[in-house]
Structures are given as C-alpha cells and as structure tokens.
C-alpha positions as CSV (number, residue, x, y, z in Angstrom):
1,M,-10.0,1.5,10.4
2,F,-13.4,3.2,10.1
3,K,-11.8,6.5,8.8
4,L,-11.1,4.1,5.7
5,F,-14.5,3.6,4.7
6,R,-14.6,6.8,3.5
7,Y,-12.9,6.0,0.2
8,T,-15.7,3.7,-0.5
9,K,-18.4,4.4,-3.1
10,P,-21.5,5.8,-1.2
11,I,-23.7,3.2,-3.1
12,Y,-21.7,0.5,-1.6
13,A,-23.5,1.4,1.7
14,L,-26.6,-0.2,0.2
15,F,-24.6,-3.5,0.1
16,V,-24.2,-3.2,4.0
17,V,-27.6,-2.7,4.8
18,V,-28.6,-5.9,2.1
19,I,-25.9,-8.2,4.1
20,V,-27.2,-7.3,7.4
21,A,-30.7,-8.1,6.6
22,L,-29.5,-11.3,5.0
23,V,-27.4,-12.2,7.9
24,V,-30.5,-11.8,10.2
25,T,-32.2,-13.9,7.9
26,Q,-29.6,-16.6,7.9
27,V,-29.4,-17.0,11.6
28,I,-33.3,-16.4,12.3
29,C,-33.7,-19.7,9.8
30,D,-30.6,-21.5,11.4
31,M,-32.1,-20.7,14.5
32,N,-35.4,-22.2,13.8
33,L,-34.3,-25.5,13.0
34,P,-33.8,-27.2,16.2
35,Q,-37.6,-26.2,17.1
36,N,-38.8,-28.0,14.2
37,M,-36.5,-30.7,14.9
38,Q,-38.1,-31.2,18.3
39,N,-41.6,-30.8,17.2
40,I,-40.8,-33.5,14.7
41,I,-39.6,-35.7,17.7
42,E,-42.6,-34.6,19.9
43,N,-45.1,-35.9,17.0
44,A,-43.0,-38.9,16.5
45,S,-43.1,-40.1,20.1
46,V,-47.0,-39.2,20.3
47,I,-47.5,-41.8,17.6
48,S,-45.2,-44.3,19.0
49,R,-46.8,-43.9,22.7
50,L,-50.0,-44.2,21.7
51,R,-49.5,-47.1,19.1
52,E,-48.0,-48.8,22.1
53,N,-50.8,-48.2,24.5
54,G,-53.5,-49.1,21.8
55,L,-54.6,-45.4,22.1
56,L,-53.7,-44.2,18.2
57,T,-56.6,-43.2,16.1
58,D,-56.7,-42.5,12.3
59,A,-56.9,-38.9,13.2
60,I,-54.9,-38.7,15.9
61,Y,-52.4,-40.3,13.2
62,A,-53.0,-38.3,10.3
63,E,-52.8,-34.8,12.4
64,A,-49.3,-36.2,13.6
65,Q,-48.2,-36.7,10.3
66,A,-49.3,-33.4,9.2
67,N,-47.5,-31.9,12.1
68,I,-44.4,-34.0,11.1
69,W,-44.6,-33.2,7.5
70,S,-45.3,-29.7,8.1
71,N,-41.8,-29.1,10.5
72,A,-39.9,-31.2,7.7
73,W,-41.0,-28.6,4.9
74,Q,-40.3,-25.6,6.9
75,M,-37.2,-27.1,7.8
76,L,-36.3,-27.6,4.3
77,A,-37.3,-23.8,3.4
78,Y,-35.4,-22.6,6.3
79,A,-32.2,-24.7,5.0
80,C,-32.8,-23.3,1.4
81,G,-33.0,-20.0,3.0
82,S,-29.7,-20.2,4.8
83,V,-27.9,-21.6,2.5
84,A,-29.1,-18.7,-0.1
85,S,-28.4,-15.8,2.2
86,T,-24.9,-17.2,3.1
87,I,-24.2,-17.3,-0.6
88,V,-25.6,-14.0,-1.4
89,V,-23.7,-12.4,1.7
90,C,-20.5,-14.1,0.8
91,F,-20.6,-12.6,-2.6
92,L,-21.8,-9.3,-1.8
93,S,-19.1,-9.3,1.1
94,A,-16.3,-10.2,-1.2
95,K,-17.9,-7.2,-3.5
96,F,-18.0,-5.0,-1.0
97,S,-14.4,-5.6,0.7
98,A,-12.9,-5.5,-3.0
99,N,-14.2,-2.1,-3.7
100,F,-13.2,-0.8,-0.3
101,S,-9.7,-2.0,-1.0
102,Y,-9.6,-0.4,-4.6
103,G,-10.8,2.9,-3.2
104,V,-8.3,2.6,-0.4
105,R,-5.3,1.7,-2.4
106,K,-6.1,4.3,-4.9
107,A,-6.2,6.9,-2.1
108,V,-2.9,5.9,-0.8
109,Y,-1.2,6.1,-4.4
110,Q,-2.5,9.4,-4.8
111,K,-1.6,10.3,-1.8
112,V,1.9,9.0,-2.4
113,E,2.0,10.7,-5.7
114,N,1.7,14.0,-4.2
115,F,4.3,13.7,-1.8
116,S,7.8,15.4,-1.9
117,L,11.0,13.7,-2.0
118,A,11.3,14.6,1.6
119,E,8.0,12.6,2.5
120,I,9.5,9.6,0.5
121,D,12.4,9.7,2.6
122,K,10.6,9.6,5.9
123,F,8.5,6.7,4.8
124,S,11.1,5.0,2.5
125,T,10.0,3.5,-0.9
126,S,9.9,-0.2,0.4
127,S,7.5,0.5,3.4
128,L,5.0,2.3,1.0
129,I,5.2,-0.6,-1.4
130,T,4.2,-2.5,1.5
131,R,1.6,-0.4,2.8
132,S,-0.5,0.3,-0.6
133,T,-0.5,-3.5,-1.1
134,N,0.3,-6.0,1.8
135,D,-1.4,-3.8,4.3
136,V,-4.6,-2.7,2.0
137,T,-5.0,-6.7,1.5
138,Q,-4.8,-7.4,5.4
139,V,-7.7,-4.6,5.9
140,Q,-9.4,-6.1,3.2
141,M,-10.0,-9.4,4.5
142,V,-10.7,-8.4,7.8
143,V,-13.6,-6.4,6.4
144,N,-15.0,-9.0,4.7
145,M,-14.7,-11.4,7.7
146,V,-16.3,-8.9,9.7
147,L,-19.2,-8.5,7.3
148,R,-19.9,-12.1,7.1
149,M,-19.5,-12.1,10.7
150,A,-20.2,-9.0,13.0
151,V,-23.6,-9.3,13.0
152,A,-24.3,-12.8,12.7
153,A,-22.2,-13.8,15.9
154,P,-23.9,-11.8,18.4
155,I,-27.2,-12.8,17.1
156,Y,-26.2,-16.5,17.5
157,A,-24.9,-16.3,21.1
158,V,-27.7,-13.8,22.2
159,Y,-30.8,-15.4,20.6
160,G,-29.5,-19.1,21.1
161,I,-29.1,-18.5,24.7
162,I,-32.4,-17.0,25.2
163,K,-34.0,-19.9,23.3
164,A,-31.9,-22.3,25.2
165,V,-32.8,-20.8,29.0
166,N,-36.4,-21.3,27.3
167,I,-36.5,-24.7,27.6
168,Q,-36.8,-25.5,31.0
169,V,-35.0,-28.9,31.1
170,S,-32.3,-28.3,34.1
171,S,-30.2,-25.7,35.7
172,G,-27.6,-27.8,35.3
173,L,-27.7,-27.9,31.7
174,S,-27.6,-24.0,31.8
175,L,-24.6,-24.1,33.9
176,T,-23.3,-25.8,30.7
177,I,-23.5,-22.6,28.9
178,V,-21.9,-20.5,31.4
179,F,-19.1,-22.9,31.9
180,S,-18.1,-22.9,27.8
181,I,-18.6,-19.2,27.3
182,I,-16.2,-18.8,30.0
183,A,-13.9,-21.2,28.7
184,L,-14.1,-19.8,24.9
185,V,-13.0,-16.1,26.6
186,L,-10.3,-17.7,28.5
187,L,-9.0,-19.2,25.4
188,V,-9.4,-16.1,23.3
189,V,-7.6,-13.8,26.1
190,V,-4.6,-15.8,25.9
191,I,-4.2,-16.3,22.5
192,F,-5.2,-12.5,22.2
193,I,-2.3,-11.2,24.8
194,I,0.3,-13.4,23.1
195,V,0.0,-13.0,19.5
196,L,-1.1,-9.1,19.0
197,P,2.2,-7.1,19.6
198,K,3.4,-9.9,16.7
199,F,1.5,-8.5,14.1
200,N,3.2,-5.2,14.1
201,T,6.1,-6.8,13.9
202,I,5.0,-9.0,10.8
203,Q,4.1,-5.9,8.9
204,K,7.5,-4.0,10.0
205,L,9.6,-7.3,8.9
206,T,7.4,-7.5,5.4
207,D,9.0,-3.7,5.5
208,R,12.4,-4.8,5.9
209,L,11.9,-8.1,3.8
210,N,10.8,-6.1,0.5
211,L,13.7,-3.3,1.1
212,V,16.4,-6.2,1.1
213,T,14.3,-7.7,-2.1
214,R,14.3,-4.1,-4.0
215,E,17.8,-3.3,-3.5
216,N,19.1,-6.8,-4.8
217,L,16.8,-6.6,-7.5
218,T,18.0,-3.0,-8.6
219,G,21.2,-3.2,-8.0
220,L,21.8,-6.7,-9.5
221,R,24.3,-5.9,-11.7
222,V,26.4,-4.5,-9.2
223,V,25.9,-7.8,-6.7
224,R,27.1,-9.9,-9.6
225,A,30.3,-7.7,-10.9
226,C,31.3,-7.8,-7.0
227,N,30.4,-11.3,-6.5
228,A,28.6,-10.2,-3.5
229,E,25.6,-13.0,-4.2
230,T,26.5,-14.9,-1.4
231,K,26.4,-11.7,1.2
232,E,23.2,-10.8,-0.8
233,E,21.8,-14.1,-0.1
234,E,22.5,-14.3,3.8
235,K,20.8,-10.5,3.8
236,F,17.8,-11.8,2.3
237,K,18.0,-15.2,4.7
238,K,18.2,-13.1,7.8
239,A,15.3,-11.2,6.7
240,N,13.2,-14.0,5.7
241,D,14.0,-16.2,8.3
242,N,13.2,-13.2,10.7
243,I,9.3,-12.9,9.4
244,T,9.2,-16.8,8.7
245,K,10.0,-17.4,12.3
246,T,7.4,-14.5,13.4
247,N,4.7,-16.1,11.0
248,I,5.1,-19.8,12.2
249,F,4.8,-18.6,15.9
250,V,1.6,-16.7,15.2
251,N,0.3,-19.5,13.5
252,R,1.4,-22.5,15.9
253,I,-0.6,-20.2,18.3
254,F,-3.7,-19.7,15.9
255,S,-3.6,-23.2,15.1
256,L,-4.4,-23.9,19.2
257,F,-7.5,-21.9,18.3
258,T,-9.6,-24.4,16.3
259,P,-9.1,-27.6,18.2
260,G,-9.5,-25.5,21.3
261,M,-12.9,-24.4,20.0
262,Q,-13.6,-28.2,19.1
263,I,-12.6,-29.4,22.6
264,I,-15.0,-27.0,24.3
265,M,-17.8,-27.4,21.9
266,N,-17.5,-31.3,22.0
267,M,-17.1,-31.5,25.9
268,T,-20.2,-29.1,26.2
269,S,-22.3,-31.3,24.1
270,L,-20.9,-34.5,26.1
271,I,-22.0,-32.9,29.1
272,I,-25.4,-32.1,28.2
273,L,-25.9,-35.8,26.8
274,W,-24.7,-37.0,30.0
275,I,-26.9,-34.6,32.3
276,G,-29.9,-35.1,29.9
277,S,-29.4,-38.8,29.9
278,L,-29.6,-38.7,33.8
279,I,-32.7,-36.6,33.6
280,V,-34.1,-39.0,31.2
281,Y,-33.4,-42.0,33.1
282,G,-35.3,-40.5,36.4
283,L,-38.3,-39.6,34.7
284,A,-41.5,-41.7,34.1
285,N,-41.6,-43.7,30.6
286,E,-44.2,-41.0,29.3
287,S,-42.2,-38.2,30.1
288,Q,-38.9,-39.2,28.9
289,P,-39.8,-38.9,24.8
290,Q,-40.9,-35.1,25.5
291,A,-37.7,-34.7,28.0
292,L,-35.4,-36.3,25.3
293,S,-36.3,-34.0,22.5
294,S,-36.1,-30.7,24.8
295,I,-32.5,-32.3,25.3
296,F,-31.4,-32.5,21.9
297,T,-32.6,-29.1,21.2
298,F,-30.7,-27.6,24.0
299,Q,-27.6,-29.2,22.8
300,Q,-28.7,-27.9,19.0
301,Y,-28.9,-24.4,20.7
302,T,-26.1,-24.6,22.7
303,V,-23.9,-25.5,19.4
304,L,-25.2,-22.3,17.8
305,I,-24.5,-20.3,21.0
306,V,-20.8,-21.8,21.0
307,M,-20.5,-21.2,16.9
308,G,-21.5,-17.6,17.4
309,F,-18.7,-17.2,20.0
310,M,-16.2,-18.6,17.9
311,Q,-17.5,-16.0,15.4
312,L,-17.0,-13.4,17.4
313,T,-13.3,-14.9,18.9
314,M,-12.4,-14.8,15.0
315,I,-13.3,-11.2,14.6
316,I,-11.4,-10.6,18.0
317,I,-8.3,-12.3,16.6
318,L,-8.6,-10.9,13.2
319,V,-9.5,-7.4,13.8
320,P,-6.3,-6.5,16.0
321,R,-4.1,-7.1,12.4
322,G,-6.4,-5.0,10.3
323,V,-6.3,-2.5,12.6
324,V,-2.6,-2.4,12.8
325,S,-2.5,-2.5,8.9
326,A,-5.2,0.2,8.8
327,R,-3.2,2.6,11.2
328,R,0.0,2.2,8.9
329,I,-2.1,3.0,6.0
330,N,-3.7,6.1,7.9
331,E,-0.4,7.3,8.7
332,I,0.2,7.9,4.9
333,L,-3.3,9.4,3.8
334,D,-3.3,11.5,7.3
335,S,0.3,12.7,6.9
336,K,0.5,16.6,5.9
337,T,2.2,17.1,2.7
338,L,5.2,19.7,2.9
339,I,4.9,21.2,-0.6
340,N,1.7,22.3,-1.2
341,D,0.1,24.6,-4.1
342,P,-0.8,28.1,-3.2
343,V,-4.2,29.1,-3.0
344,T,-3.8,32.3,-5.1
345,P,-1.0,31.6,-7.5
346,T,1.3,34.6,-8.4
347,K,1.8,35.0,-12.3
348,T,5.1,35.0,-13.7
349,T,6.8,38.4,-15.1
350,E,9.8,37.1,-16.5
351,V,10.7,34.1,-18.7
352,G,13.7,31.5,-18.2
353,T,15.3,33.6,-15.3
354,I,16.6,31.6,-12.3
355,E,17.3,33.6,-8.8
356,F,18.3,32.5,-5.3
357,K,18.1,34.9,-2.7
358,N,20.2,33.7,0.7
359,V,19.1,30.2,0.4
360,S,19.8,27.5,2.9
361,F,18.5,24.0,3.3
362,A,18.9,20.5,5.4
363,Y,17.2,17.3,4.6
364,G,14.7,16.3,7.2
365,N,15.8,17.6,10.9
366,G,19.0,17.6,9.7
367,E,20.8,20.4,12.1
368,E,23.7,20.9,9.5
369,D,22.6,22.8,6.3
370,V,23.2,21.1,3.3
371,L,23.5,24.6,1.1
372,E,24.2,27.6,3.3
373,D,23.3,31.6,1.8
374,I,23.1,30.8,-1.7
375,S,22.6,33.8,-3.7
376,F,22.8,34.1,-7.6
377,K,20.7,34.9,-10.5
378,I,20.6,33.6,-14.3
379,N,18.7,35.3,-16.8
380,K,16.7,33.9,-19.9
381,G,19.3,32.2,-22.5
382,E,22.2,31.9,-20.3
383,T,24.0,28.6,-19.1
384,L,24.9,27.9,-15.7
385,A,27.1,24.9,-14.6
386,I,27.6,23.7,-11.2
387,I,30.7,22.2,-10.1
388,G,32.4,20.7,-6.6
389,G,33.3,17.9,-5.2
390,T,31.2,15.1,-4.1
391,G,28.4,15.9,-1.3
392,S,29.2,19.5,-1.8
393,G,25.4,20.0,-2.7
394,K,24.8,20.1,-6.4
395,T,22.2,18.3,-6.7
396,S,20.3,19.3,-3.7
397,L,20.5,22.9,-5.4
398,V,18.7,21.7,-8.7
399,N,16.0,20.0,-7.0
400,L,15.2,23.4,-5.2
401,I,14.7,25.1,-8.4
402,C,12.1,22.2,-9.3
403,R,10.9,22.5,-6.2
404,F,11.4,18.6,-5.0
405,Y,12.4,20.0,-1.7
406,D,11.5,23.3,-0.1
407,V,14.2,25.7,1.3
408,K,15.1,25.8,4.9
409,S,15.4,29.7,4.7
410,G,15.6,32.4,2.0
411,E,13.8,32.1,-1.6
412,V,14.1,30.5,-4.9
413,L,12.4,32.4,-7.5
414,V,11.8,31.2,-11.0
415,D,10.8,33.8,-13.7
416,N,11.2,36.3,-10.7
417,V,8.1,34.7,-9.0
418,N,8.9,32.5,-5.6
419,V,8.4,28.9,-6.6
420,K,6.2,28.6,-3.5
421,E,4.0,31.2,-5.0
422,Q,3.2,28.9,-8.1
423,T,1.9,25.9,-8.7
424,Q,3.9,22.6,-8.9
425,E,2.4,21.7,-12.3
426,E,2.8,25.4,-13.7
427,L,6.4,25.3,-12.7
428,R,7.4,21.9,-13.7
429,D,5.5,22.5,-17.1
430,K,8.7,25.3,-17.5
431,I,11.4,23.0,-16.5
432,G,12.7,20.1,-19.0
433,Y,14.5,18.3,-16.2
434,V,17.2,15.0,-16.6
435,P,18.2,13.4,-13.4
436,Q,21.8,11.9,-12.2
437,K,20.1,8.8,-12.8
438,A,18.6,7.8,-16.1
439,V,15.3,6.8,-15.3
440,L,12.9,4.8,-18.2
441,F,9.5,3.1,-17.7
442,A,8.6,0.0,-18.8
443,G,6.7,0.4,-22.4
444,T,8.0,1.5,-25.6
445,I,10.6,4.6,-26.4
446,R,7.5,6.2,-27.9
447,S,5.7,6.3,-24.5
448,N,8.7,7.1,-22.3
449,L,9.1,10.4,-24.6
450,A,5.6,11.1,-24.2
451,F,5.9,11.6,-20.4
452,G,7.2,15.0,-21.8
453,K,4.6,15.7,-24.2
454,P,1.4,13.4,-24.3
455,N,0.9,14.6,-27.8
456,L,3.8,13.3,-30.1
457,N,3.9,13.1,-33.6
458,D,7.3,11.3,-35.7
459,D,8.6,14.7,-36.2
460,N,8.5,15.5,-32.9
461,I,10.4,12.6,-31.9
462,K,12.8,12.6,-34.5
463,E,14.0,16.3,-33.7
464,A,14.4,15.5,-30.2
465,L,16.2,12.0,-31.0
466,D,18.6,14.0,-33.4
467,I,19.6,16.6,-30.7
468,A,19.9,13.9,-28.1
469,Q,22.3,11.9,-30.6
470,A,19.9,9.4,-30.3
471,S,18.4,8.7,-33.8
472,E,21.1,6.5,-34.7
473,F,20.2,3.4,-32.5
474,V,16.6,4.0,-32.0
475,S,16.6,4.0,-36.0
476,E,17.4,0.9,-35.8
477,I,14.7,-0.3,-33.1
478,G,12.1,1.7,-34.2
479,Y,9.9,4.2,-32.1
480,D,8.0,1.4,-30.8
481,A,10.6,-0.6,-29.3
482,P,10.0,-2.0,-26.0
483,V,11.5,-0.5,-23.0
484,A,12.2,-2.8,-20.2
485,Q,11.8,-1.7,-16.8
486,G,14.2,0.5,-15.1
487,G,15.3,0.6,-19.4
488,S,17.3,-2.4,-18.3
489,N,17.7,-3.4,-22.4
490,F,19.7,-0.3,-23.1
491,S,23.1,1.0,-22.1
492,G,23.8,3.6,-19.8
493,G,24.8,6.2,-22.6
494,Q,21.5,5.1,-24.7
495,K,19.4,5.9,-21.4
496,Q,21.1,9.2,-20.6
497,R,20.4,10.1,-24.2
498,L,16.8,8.9,-24.1
499,C,16.2,10.8,-21.0
500,I,17.5,14.1,-22.7
501,A,15.4,13.8,-25.6
502,R,12.5,13.2,-23.2
503,A,13.5,16.6,-21.8
504,V,14.0,18.3,-25.2
505,I,10.5,17.2,-26.4
506,K,9.0,19.6,-23.8
507,K,10.5,22.3,-25.3
508,P,10.7,24.1,-22.0
509,E,11.9,27.3,-20.4
510,I,15.0,26.0,-18.9
511,F,17.0,22.8,-19.0
512,I,18.1,21.1,-15.9
513,F,21.0,18.5,-16.5
514,D,22.2,16.9,-13.4
515,D,25.4,15.3,-14.5
516,S,23.5,13.9,-17.3
517,F,26.2,13.5,-19.7
518,S,28.5,11.0,-17.6
519,A,27.9,8.2,-19.5
520,L,28.7,9.7,-22.9
521,D,31.7,9.4,-24.6
522,L,33.8,13.0,-25.4
523,K,32.7,12.9,-29.2
524,T,29.1,12.3,-28.2
525,D,29.1,14.7,-25.6
526,Q,30.5,17.7,-27.7
527,K,27.7,16.7,-30.8
528,L,24.6,16.7,-28.3
529,R,25.9,19.8,-26.6
530,E,26.5,21.6,-30.1
531,A,22.6,20.3,-31.2
532,L,21.3,21.6,-28.0
533,A,23.0,25.3,-28.4
534,N,21.8,25.5,-31.9
535,K,18.4,24.1,-31.8
536,T,17.6,25.4,-28.3
537,Q,18.6,29.4,-28.4
538,G,17.0,31.4,-25.8
539,I,16.6,28.7,-23.3
540,T,17.9,28.5,-20.2
541,N,20.5,25.8,-19.2
542,V,21.6,24.6,-15.6
543,I,24.3,21.7,-16.2
544,V,25.7,20.0,-13.1
545,A,29.0,18.6,-14.1
546,Q,32.3,16.6,-12.9
547,R,34.1,17.5,-15.9
548,I,35.7,20.6,-16.3
549,G,35.8,20.2,-20.2
550,T,32.0,20.5,-20.3
551,I,31.5,23.6,-18.7
552,L,34.7,25.8,-20.0
553,H,31.9,28.0,-22.1
554,A,29.4,28.2,-19.2
555,D,28.0,32.0,-18.9
556,K,28.3,31.5,-15.4
557,I,30.0,29.0,-13.3
558,I,29.0,28.2,-9.5
559,V,31.6,26.3,-7.3
560,L,30.7,24.6,-4.2
561,D,32.5,23.6,-1.2
562,N,30.6,21.7,1.6
563,G,27.5,23.3,0.8
564,K,28.9,26.9,0.7
565,M,29.1,29.0,-2.7
566,V,33.0,29.8,-3.1
567,G,32.9,30.9,-6.4
568,F,30.8,32.4,-9.0
569,G,31.5,33.8,-12.3
570,N,33.1,32.6,-16.0
571,H,36.0,30.2,-16.5
572,K,38.6,32.7,-16.8
573,E,37.3,34.3,-13.9
574,L,37.5,31.5,-11.5
575,L,40.6,30.2,-12.3
576,K,41.7,33.5,-11.4
577,N,40.1,33.9,-8.1
578,C,38.9,30.7,-7.0
579,T,41.1,28.1,-5.6
580,V,38.6,25.1,-5.3
581,Y,38.3,25.9,-9.1
582,Q,42.0,26.0,-9.8
583,E,42.2,22.9,-7.8
584,I,39.6,20.9,-9.8
585,A,40.4,22.4,-13.2
586,Y,44.3,21.7,-13.0
587,S,43.4,18.2,-12.1
588,Q,41.6,17.4,-15.4
589,L,43.3,19.8,-17.9
590,S,46.6,20.8,-18.5
591,K,47.5,24.6,-17.6
592,E,47.7,25.5,-21.8
593,E,44.5,23.6,-22.5
594,L,42.8,25.7,-20.0
595,E,44.2,29.0,-20.6
596,N,43.5,28.4,-24.6
597,A,39.7,27.5,-23.5
C-alpha cells in the first residue's frame, strides 16, 4: 500500500506531520483527565474528612478549593484541546485521504489509457472499472482511518499501561489489564482468520457484478429483442446473491466485534470495581478516600487502554481489505505496457504506404496464429480491400497497422518505417480509423467530430459531413445536438456516418474502414464512396468488407482464409485464380455482374 503514496502531492506530507502532532496532543489531553479527576476527588475528601473531625481551617479550605478549581479548569482545557484536536485531525485526514485517492485514481486512469488492447483483454474492462473506483475507495477509507488511529492507538495503550501501573493499589487490578488485552487479542485473531480470505473474494465478486451489469446495459436492445430479460435477471441475481451473501457473512462477523469489545470493557470495569471495593472495605476510614480515587483513576486509564487496543484491532481488521485493494491497484500500475514508443523515433521517408513483411500474429499467449506469414505492399493513393470469412483475421490485420497490437514475428511498415520505430501519436495522426463497431461519446455532434481534429470550424464540419453523407440528418438537429452515451439516440447508419465524418475531418494519410459501411443502404454506400474517391484523392484506403459489390474497383484485394493470405490482386485477377474469392463472389453476385464489373 505504501507504494501508492508516491501519487500524492509532496505538500500533503506536511498534513501527516500536523496530524501526528495533533493526535499526540489529543492523547496527552485525554490521558491527563483521569489525574485531574483524582486530584479533585482527593482534595474534596480532605475537606470532607477534616470537616468531620473539626480540623478544617479557612486556610486549608481555601487551599483545597483552589486546587479543585485549578484541576477543574485544567480538565476543561484538556477536554477542549482534545475536542479541537479531534476535529482538526478528522478534517486533515479526510483532506489527505481524498487527495491521495485523487492521485491514485488519476494514475490508474492514465496507465489504462496507455494500455494496448492486449492489456485491456488481460484485465477485462469490468475489472479495470472496479479497480479504479471501488478499490481506490477502499484504500482511501483505510488511509483515513489509519491516519486517525494508527498513532493514537499505541500511545493510548502504552501510555495508559504506564500510568495505570504507577497507581499502586493492588497487583490484582494490574492483572485485569493483562487479561483484558489477552481477551481482545483472541477476539481479533478469531475474526481476522475468518474474515481475511473473504476480502479478496468480495473484490472479485464486485468485478463479476460489474461485468454482468455492463453486459446487460450495453446489450439491452438484444436482450429485449430476444425476450431474454428473465435469463439476464437470473444471471444478475446469481452475481448479486454471491456478493450479498459474502458481504452479509463478513458484516455478521464484524458485528460481533463491537459487542465483544464492549463486553470485555464492561467486564474489565466490573472486575476493577469489585476488587477495588474489597480493597477499600479492608482499609481504615482515613485511607479509604485516597484508595477510592486511585481505583476510579485506574478504571479510567484501563478504559483508555482498552479503547487504544480497540482502535488497534479496527486498524488490523481494516488494513487487510485495503491491502487487497492496493494489491489489485498495483497490479495495474506495476504492469509493463507491451506497446511503448521508441527512445529515438525514426523519421518516415514516404507518405501513405503500407507494407507487411512476413507478419504472423497471435492474441496473448495463444499458440495458434491468427495471422500467418502475411506479406504485401500498397502505395500512396491506392485502395486495399480485405475480404474473407468470419474469423479469417481481417480486423486483426488492420489492428496491426494502427499498432493496437504488436506482431508476433515479421514487420509492419507505414511510410516505409516499422511502426515500432514511430511514436504511437505520430503513427495514429496519419490514420483516419473507423472501427467495426461505431463508437460515439456522450456530448454533442461537434464534440464527437472534434476527437479527430480539436480546432474545428463549421466549414470543416460541413465538408466532413457532406463526404460522409450525414449532412441531411445533422442539418435538421444542428451541430450542437446532444449525443447520448454510445450514440444510442442515433440509428446504426447514422452512427457509422458520423464516425466516418470524424475520420475524414482529420485529413489523414491513410483511411482504415473496418467493415464501416455495413449499416448503410446501397445507395448511400455508393454516394459515400464516390465522395471519398473525389474529395480524398491521394489518400490511401484500407477497406475491410463483407460485400463484394463494395470492393470491385479496389486497386488490390487481399483474400484471407483462416489467417492465411490465399489471394492478392485486383478483382479480375482474383476471379480467375482464387477459389476462395470465387466462392464469396458467386454467393453474392451473378456471373454476368461480376464479369461486367
């Protein structure tokens, strides 16, 4: 957990110093109260005893009264000091822990932003969300509690024991402290052994609950279309029941902690009073008042000692949960990013060229290659189409161009330079990428288009929307029309066209369309391609397609089958010599349509 403190601003180290000083002040104030009470009781006893014996003089009375008032004012000062210190400590510890969690959460978010898709797949999206929210909150709570109690608890315990032992009333009273401490330790050990393994389980179950909830919400339309609400409810109920049962179990065990502590404290006080009463009963009348005050003082110190151990046990119980969360956070922060920028980037020598040299690729530690020995090159301004059956590796291939993943072997070159020798920012600035699944962000149409180019004007927006065939519906609602999360207030075709406009507005060297026209009707598809061809001349195009009709005029076509490149050439060449391409083509268009294309 201590590793996480490096994400806190250095200035907040002063908070810790001030908090420690104030906590010590608070403890000293609390520890002096019993002594003042003892002095008041003894002075009052002196007045009472001398008055009974007729020996009370005005001078003695005045001196005793002065001592009583002096101790009373000291008690008031100590009480006010303790209260004031407690308030400031609570404020500063809350401030420190909030800043601490802010720094950690920011660090986690920035780390995740730099993750490649391989690392995202490793942790899973739902787990990353849990770690950056729930786990950080758990650590924040522990830091807050530790700052308030970690210093106070041992001082209460040690200082209280020293004070109590110095009150020499009876060895039997001192033993009560030993027995109460042993009872507290046993209680904590039992709870600790039972509860500790459940903390990690709770965080994993929280990941699972987030996953189920996220899947249900993002796939709500599919769930309703398939009438699968009952199935999803059962899935959610199972995940919810598991985490609820575990939390109930942990909370039930914890619920034994407070009454157990109170029983130990009350039993200790009862034993002290019982032994004390026997001691007082056996003393002479003159010695009883002083012994009585010592016993009450001893009892108060014992309560403070037990309170110190209670705070220690609370820390001992809370810290393991924070440690589990901190470990999960550190797994993210300490993970090595698989895709990093080169120390000395290589300057590109060409514009708009893409080349694969004997590229093979596999996801994670997968033994089977998703792509195997892929080699090709396209020049500036050419259109490359990629076609193949489902799972043939089309999306995997374009992901390598953007360097979302790194190759297993071989080289991917953009502008005649290996993508590993270019910075990710420089590489992706050259590419206008439209993903297979249209992704829009909560905001406005203008803010979504600004993802591609921050400094936009209305002319830039209009030109991009015209090319993407989105002007018609956007003009009706305006550039500042709201966009719901995920673009759920737009149709599939509208989302695709806005995503295409976002890529167009960058004016990149290379366009990558990963099956990005699937939701468009043929008429809109044709207009969009014509606009792209006319207004983006000289730009290299990479198109992943399912429909033969959309790639007939591509300069080069790659045919993939089970990760292997089984065909490369233009439409007419492939129609003659590539069996896989023929099967796909004849399944979609007639022989006459294909030959006349």
